[in-house]
Every structure is written in structure tokens, then in C-alpha cells.
N, C-alpha and C positions, 0 to 999 in steps of 0.2 A: 535520359529517357524516363518517362513517368512509369509508375507501376502498371498502369493500363497498357502503355506501349510495350512493356516487357511481356505482359500476358498475351498481347496480340502477336508479338514476335514468337513467343513459344508456341502459340496455336499454329502459326504458319510453319514453324520448324517441325512440329509433331505431324502435321499433314504431309510434309515431305518425307519424314522418317518412317511413318507408318501409314502409307496411303490406303491400306485396306482396313486398318483398325482405328483410325483417328477419331471416328465418331464415338468410340467407347472410352475415350480419354476425358477425364473430368478434372480440370484444373480451374478453380474459381478464384484463387488468390495466390500470392507468392508464398504464403505460409502453408499451403497444401503439402502434406507429407508425401514424399515420393511414392511410398507404398500405397497411397490412396489415389494415385493419378490414373491408374489403369495401364500404365506403361510396364511392359515386362523388361527383363534385363537386356535383351537385344534392342528393343525400342529405346531404352535409356542410353545404351551405347551409341546408337545412331544420333539421338538428340544431342548427346555430348560432342560427337564429332562435328555436327553442324554448328553448334554454338562455338566450339573451338575455332572453327573456320571463320565465323563471323567476327569473333573478337581477337583472332590472331594468337591464340594460346598454343604454344608448341605441344606436339603430340606427347612428348615425354612428361610434361607437366600435366596435361589433360588426363593422362592415365591415373594420376594420383587423386583425382576428384572423388570424394565420397559424400555426396549430399544426402541430407536427411529430408530437407524441404526443397521446394522449387526455388525459394529465395537463396538457399545455400548454393545452388547451381550458379545463379547469377552472381552472387558475391564472389565465388571462386573465379568466374570469368573476369569480373572487374579487377580482382586482385592481380591476375596474371596477364591481362590483355596487353597486346602490342598495337592494337588498332580498335577503333570504335565506329560503328556505322552511323551515318548521319540521320537515318530514319529506318523505320521498320520495313518500309517498301524497298529501300536500297539493300538492306541486309538480306531479305528474302529473294530479291532479284539476283544478287550475287551468288547465293548458294544453289539456286535452281537452274543456273546456266551451266 
């Protein structure tokens, strides 16, 4: 996936994880610091759970993720993935069902 695809995926995940607060989330690029995204700790936990599901990262491994930037989240997922979605649409469809 391209960086834009990853940002689109994250936007969709954030909308699912924070349905009432997603408009306050500001992620313009993968190097956005997590602290500057507008996600609180519960939001970040939910985003991590959804991304783990998308990439097939086991829960025990996912619990060890400590990202500083949005890119760090994706690099962690890529490092530990057991599956990869074919598209942003497929990934979002799978987690919203």
C-alpha cells in the first residue's frame, strides 16, 4: 500500500474506533506524532485493536506496541503481520462486519 492508502485506511479505522470524536482527529502524514493526532489512550487502544485485526497481529504481540508516530504503528503491524489486506476497502469492510 502507498502512504496515501495507509492514511486512508487509518482514517477509516479512526472513524470506526471513535465514531463520536473522529472529526477532531488530525493525521496529515505518517510522521504525525501520536500525541498530536487528537486520539486519547482509549481511542489509540481501539485503533490498535482494529489494525491488529486487519494485519493478523496476535493480541499478545499487539499489546507491546508503543508507537511515537503514526508510521511507527504501521511499521509495527508490518513487522508482526500474519496477513495483509488487498485494499483499503477490503480491510475496512472486514473490520466493520
